[in-house]
C-alpha positions as CSV (number, residue, x, y, z in Angstrom):
1,M,157.0,163.0,105.2
2,A,154.7,161.7,107.9
3,D,151.8,163.4,106.1
4,I,152.5,161.4,103.0
5,W,152.4,158.1,104.8
6,T,149.2,159.1,106.6
7,T,147.6,159.8,103.3
8,I,148.9,156.6,101.7
9,A,147.6,154.6,104.7
10,A,144.2,156.3,104.4
11,E,144.0,155.6,100.6
12,R,145.0,152.0,101.0
13,G,142.3,151.6,103.7
14,A,139.7,153.2,101.4
15,L,140.7,150.9,98.5
16,A,140.4,147.9,100.8
17,D,136.9,148.9,101.8
18,D,135.9,149.3,98.2
19,L,137.4,146.0,97.2
20,A,135.7,144.2,100.1
21,A,132.4,145.2,98.6
22,L,133.0,143.5,95.2
23,T,131.0,140.4,94.3
24,P,132.8,137.3,92.9
25,A,131.4,138.2,89.5
26,Q,132.9,141.7,89.7
27,W,136.3,140.3,90.5
28,E,136.2,138.3,87.3
29,T,135.0,141.2,85.1
30,P,137.3,141.9,82.2
31,S,139.3,145.1,82.8
32,L,140.4,147.7,80.3
33,C,143.8,146.0,80.3
34,S,143.8,143.4,77.5
35,E,143.3,139.8,78.9
36,W,143.2,140.9,82.5
37,T,140.3,140.7,85.0
38,V,139.7,143.2,87.8
39,R,141.4,140.6,90.1
40,D,144.5,140.6,87.9
41,V,144.7,144.4,87.9
42,V,144.3,144.7,91.7
43,A,146.9,142.0,92.2
44,H,149.3,143.8,89.9
45,L,148.8,147.2,91.5
46,S,149.0,145.9,95.1
47,A,152.2,143.9,94.3
48,T,154.1,147.1,93.9
49,A,153.6,147.9,97.6
50,A,156.2,145.1,98.3
51,M,158.4,145.7,95.3
52,S,161.9,147.0,95.7
53,P,164.4,147.8,93.0
54,A,166.3,144.6,93.7
55,K,163.1,142.5,93.5
56,F,162.1,144.3,90.3
57,F,165.3,143.6,88.5
58,A,165.5,140.0,89.7
59,G,162.0,139.4,88.5
60,M,162.8,141.0,85.1
61,A,165.9,138.8,84.8
62,R,163.8,135.7,85.5
63,A,161.3,136.8,82.9
64,G,164.1,137.2,80.3
65,F,163.8,141.0,80.5
66,S,160.4,140.8,79.0
67,F,158.2,143.3,80.8
68,A,155.0,141.7,79.5
69,K,156.1,138.3,80.8
70,F,157.2,139.8,84.1
71,S,153.8,141.6,84.5
72,R,151.9,138.3,84.0
């Protein structure tokens, strides 16, 4: 199990290094996700690091159980 967390930490560090090199224009570049910029996708992906099942279901309830609304 410790190997998994070591790998996760290394991958997160590598991603942070890659993201630190982005220019302001690159952050605002449209992504392959309809209506989302690179900034939106990174925020969405990184938010899952702090997501728990309880937070997920509470957020879904606040969004009227619309996954699209919850994701935005």
